[in-house]
Structure formats: C-alpha cells, structure tokens
N, C-alpha and C positions, 0 to 999 in steps of 0.2 A: 419443477425440479424434484427429483426422487431422493435427494440426499438432504441430510440436515446441514445447517450452516457449519457446524463444527466438523462434519465429515468433509465439507468442501474446503474449509481452511486447511485441514490435514492433507487433502488430496492435491491442492493447488501447488504447482511448481512451475518454474520458468520453462517455457517451451520455445526453442529457437529453430526447430525444423518442423515444417508443416507439410501435410498432404497437399496435392494440387487440386483436391476436390473443392469446388466453390462452396461458400457458406450457404446453407439452406435458407429458403425464403422465410420459413417460420421462425428460425433463430434470428435472422436479421430483423424481422418485424418485432420480435419480442424485445430486442435491445433498443430499437427505435422507440417503442412504446415506453420503455423504462426511461429513456432520455427526455421524453415529453412531459414526464411527471416532475414538477418542480421540487417536490419534497425529496426526490432521489438525488438532487444536485445541491443539497443544502447540508452544511456541516453541523457539528455539535453545538456551535454557538451562533448559528443562523447565517454564516457566510456561504456564499455561493461560488460555483465554478462553472465554466462552460465546457462541454464535451461534444466533440463532433465525430461522426463516423466518416472515414475517408477510405474509399476503395483503393486497394493496391492495383497495379496494372494487371488487367485480366480478371479482376475480382468482381466485376458486375457490368451491366450495360452502360452505366455512366462512370466507368472506372477512370481514374486519373493516374498517370504515371508519376508516382512519388519516389524519389530517390531517398532511401533511408539513410545512407551514409554510415552504416554500422559496420563497415569493414568486413562485409561478408558473413557476419555472425548470424543473421536471420535469413532463413531460406524458405521460399514459397509462401510468404504471408499473403492472405487473401484480402485483408483490410486492416485498418488501424483505428483505434480510439485515441483521440488526441485531446488533451486537456489544456484549458486556458484559465489563468487566474491572476489576480492582482499580486504583484511582487511585494508582499510584506509578511512579517513573521507569523501573524495569526492566520492569515489567508493560506499560507503554505501548509500549516498544520491541517486546516480544514480541507484543503485540496487532497492531502494524503488520505484522509478519511473518506471523502467522496469518491475518489478514483478507485480506491481499493475495494470499496463496497461494489462498485460497478464491475471490477475485475472478478470478484467472487461470484457475482451474478452470471457473468459470461462463462465462468468455469462450470457453474451449475447447469448451464445449457450445453455443455459438452465441448466448449471451445478451449483451445490453448491460448495462453497469454504470456507476456513477459514484460515486466516493468523495465522501461528504458529511459534513463535520464541524462546520460552523458554522451553516448555515441550515436547521435543521429543528426541529420541535417535539418536544423530548425528552419532554415530559410525556405525549404520546400513546403513545409507545413504552414509557415507564416503567410505565404502567398495564398494558400487555400482558406485560412481562417481569419486573416486580417485582424490580429489582436489590437485592442485599443491602447492608447498611450498608458504606460504603467503596467500593462499586462504582459505576461510571459507564457511560453509553452514549456512548462517544467518537465513533463513526462508524457510518454506515449506508450501504447502497447500494441504490438501486432496481434492479429486474430487469425485463426484458422483451426483446422482439425489437426491435432498432434499426429505426427508420423509415428506409426507403430514401432518401427525400429529406430531407436535413437542413434543418430550418427555420432561419429567420434568427436566432432567439435563440440556437440552438446555436452558430452561427458567431460571433455577437457575444460570447458567453461565452468561447469559446476565445480570441478576440482579447483580451478584457479581462484574462484571467489569463495570457495569453501561453503557452498550453498547447503551441503548436507551436514555441516558441522555447526550445530546451534549451541550457543552458550548454555551452560548449566544454570539451574536456579540460583545457585550460590553467587553467581556473577551478576544477577539481575534484580533480585527481590530482597526486600528488607522488612524487618518487623519493628514498627513503632518509630524507629530512627535508623540512621545509617550505621549505627554502632552494632546492630544485631541483624543477623541473616534470617530470612524467612524460610522455614522448611515447608515443603508442600503440605505436610500433615497439619501445619498450624494455620493454613490459609482458609480452612473451612470450605464453605460453599463457593468461594472465589477461586479455588485452586484450578479448576478446569478452565475458567476464563483466562487466568494468568498463563496457563499452559498454551492457550491459543495465541496469546501475545508472543510467547517465546518462539513459537513455530512460524511467526510471520516473516515476510520478506523485508529486506532493508537494503539500502544502497551499499554495494560491495559487501553485503552480509555483515556489516559492522554491529548490528543490533544495538543502537545507541540508547535504547530506552532503559530506564531504571524505575523501579516502583517501590513505594513504601506503604505498607498496610498500617492504618492507624491502630492505636492501642485498643480502641473500643470496637474495632472491626467494622466501622461504619463508613470509612472512606479509604480510597486508594489513591495515592498521589504519584503522578507520573513526572519523570524528569528526563531531560536530554543530556546525555554525557557526550559532549562534542568530541569528535576525533581531531586532535591537533593537526593542523596543516592538511586537512582532508581535501583531496584534489577535486571532489565533487562540488565543493563550495566555491570553485573558481569560475563557475558558469554565470555569475551575476546574481545568484540567489543561494540561500542556505538549504541545500538538499536534505540535510538530516532532519530538518523540521518536518518534512514530508513523512519521514519514517515514524515520527511520533503520531501523526494522523493515522497511519496504517495500524499502529499498535492500538490506538483508541478504537478504531473500527472493529478489529478482531475482538477486543475486550467487550465492547458494548453488545455486539451481535451475539456473542457467546452468553453474556448475562441475560439477554432477552430470551434466548432459547432455553436457558436454565430457570427462567422465571424469577430472576433477581432484578427488580426494578431499581432505577437510579437516575440521577441527573448529572450532567457535566458542570463543573464550576471552574473558575480560575481565581482561587484564593490561596496564596502561598501559605502553607502551614508553618513556615519558618523553622524547619527541622534542621537547618544547616545543610551542607552539601558534602559530597565525597571529596571533591577537589575544585579548583578554580574553573575546570572545564564543565562542571555540572550545573544545569539551569532548570529551575522549576518550570513546568509547562501547564499542567491541568490536573484536575482531580475528579474522581467519580464518587458521588455521595449516594449511598443507598437510601432508598425511600420506602 
C-alpha cells in the first residue's frame, strides 16, 4: 500500500456502485493471505472472528450466485467479505475492530467497500458459511473497483444517511469528565487519533461513540451512547457495539502510526455518564 493508515481512513467511503472489472489475482491473493494470518482476525482483547471471501456471480471461476437482498442498492459487486462471530456484547465490539481493519486493508489495495449490516439476505450467506450454534453473520462488505462516475443512487444514499455530515468534536469528546468538553488543542498528541475516530463509519452514521480523556492525559475512555429504539438492534444483536469496535480500530491504528504506544483495558473509571443511554465500553492506556 502506498498510503498511510490515516490517509486510508480519510479516503475510505461507502461504495455502492462498482465497475464490472474482475478483481485482480494479486489483490485477491493479498486478501486471502491476510485472512490466513490469525493475528489479523483477533480483536483488542483476544477475541476472534471468522471472515470468508465469497465470489459474487461472475466474480471468479468458482463463483457462487449470492443474492444480496439489498433492494438494488449495491451494483456490480465482484465478491463479498462475510464475517461470522459469537453473538455476545464483547465479541461484537471485537468483530467491529477486526472487520474494519480488514476493510481498511482492502481499501489500501484499491478496492471499494461498504459496511452492510441490515439490508442483506443472511440466509444466502448462512448456506455458504454454516455458522455454528450461537454464531451470527452481523455484517458483510461487497468488494470491487469503484465506478469512476458515481451514480445518482450512491449520492442519494449518502444524503439519506448523512454520510458526509460527521458530528463535531463538541458532541463526541470530553475532558476529564462529562462536565467539560475537550477542545482539539487540549488533546495533545491524541488529537489526530481522535479525529480518525470522528471520521469513522457507523451504522446509519449515528456515531454513537463518546470519549473522555483522563486528567493526567494517560488514558482515553470510550463509551457507547445507545440510540433509543434504534432499528438496527432489532436483528437479534446490538449493532451499535460493532461501531465501538470500528472506533477502537481507527484510534489504535492511528496511535501506532503516530508512535503512541498503549494497551486496551476494560476498567470503568466511574466517571458517571451523560444519561441512562450511555455505557462504558473500553479504555486505551498509554504505555
């Protein structure tokens, strides 16, 4: 990859319209090699997820006709990456981390991707992957080369989900407690990493993550602000927990690129919460 991780995070956007050009052998081989390395499918707390490559119809010699069931939203996908994970709170967070890191890797290889969690036919993929009891297929992404000319539906979808309208810092970040807002200038070396979190994708672009930088600047605590009555949680799992994993992935990768070492912990700092919908999730402790 010729780009930095933060360049990839800034570049990545949901792609719903693809060229009919088949995915190149070298790109396919690179992703398959990535999937064979166990450390790439391990989350910040050691949890694992399964990810399979599934060819779309016409996407390869062993292609399978998979009906996406996304109501015509995705056009000309050449393949899919399909995730499988145990349906529990911690595992969903780790799945978001694992799958997003893979999506960023695919983006760096020149492929277009699109997080899809609600509008796809899970039965088609279940037949191919055969999840074990207690496992679910929470999300998939189509793969292909982005069409140069964005079709009207792509622009419409981005408008509907407000994909280009990210929440400002004042809605996301706090200083020492939820009583004080964190200004970018007060975040020090962590400002760029927090900006990468702000730019990250989330279900329906709700951006449910909130973060509090400790007074001593040695820890950043991440919270999930649940969206009341969120439709995405009616699928049998809590989709917004995946969003926190995405945030953790962007934050850690940016920190590594910036030379800021740290480790993930799950120790609630007992700072209180904004409201009854806010839940502590995890912390990044500088080392």
